[in-house]
C-alpha positions in Angstrom: -66.4 -27.1 92.8 -62.7 -26.6 93.5 -62.8 -28.0 97.0 -61.9 -31.6 95.8 -58.9 -30.6 93.7 -55.5 -31.9 94.6 -53.9 -28.8 93.1 -53.4 -25.3 94.5 -56.8 -23.6 93.7 -55.5 -20.2 94.8 -52.8 -20.4 92.2 -55.5 -21.2 89.6 -57.5 -18.2 90.7 -54.6 -15.9 90.5 -53.5 -17.2 87.1 -57.1 -16.8 85.8 -57.3 -13.2 87.0 -54.0 -12.4 85.4 -55.0 -14.2 82.2 -57.8 -11.8 81.9 -55.3 -8.9 82.4 -53.2 -10.4 79.5 -56.3 -10.6 77.3 -57.2 -6.9 77.8 -53.6 -5.7 77.4 -52.8 -4.8 81.0 -50.1 -7.5 81.3 -47.9 -9.1 78.6 -47.6 -12.8 78.0 -44.0 -12.6 79.0 -44.8 -11.0 82.3 -47.5 -13.6 83.0 -45.1 -16.4 82.2 -42.3 -14.9 84.4 -44.7 -14.3 87.3 -46.0 -17.9 87.4 -43.2 -20.0 86.1 -41.7 -21.1 89.5 -45.2 -21.7 91.0 -46.2 -23.8 88.1 -43.0 -25.9 88.3 -43.5 -26.3 92.1 -47.1 -27.3 91.7 -46.9 -29.6 88.7 -43.2 -30.5 88.5 -42.9 -29.0 85.0 -43.9 -25.9 83.1 -45.2 -27.1 79.7 -47.4 -24.0 79.1 -47.3 -22.9 75.5 -46.8 -19.3 76.5 -43.0 -19.5 77.2 -41.5 -16.3 75.8 -38.9 -16.6 73.1 -35.5 -16.6 74.7 -36.8 -17.4 78.2 -34.1 -18.9 80.4 -34.9 -20.6 83.7 
């Protein structure tokens, strides 16, 4: 299913795994955002995710 994607499927898998960790309280949204911000910008050219923590500064 992911073989035809033009985007980094490993990044998607890692983000999905950590999104589950956020949902069960093992990681904060701020930690998630910080962990993936640079990779998201590199992959998509922008990070427009609605999870940006208040006061986050690139």
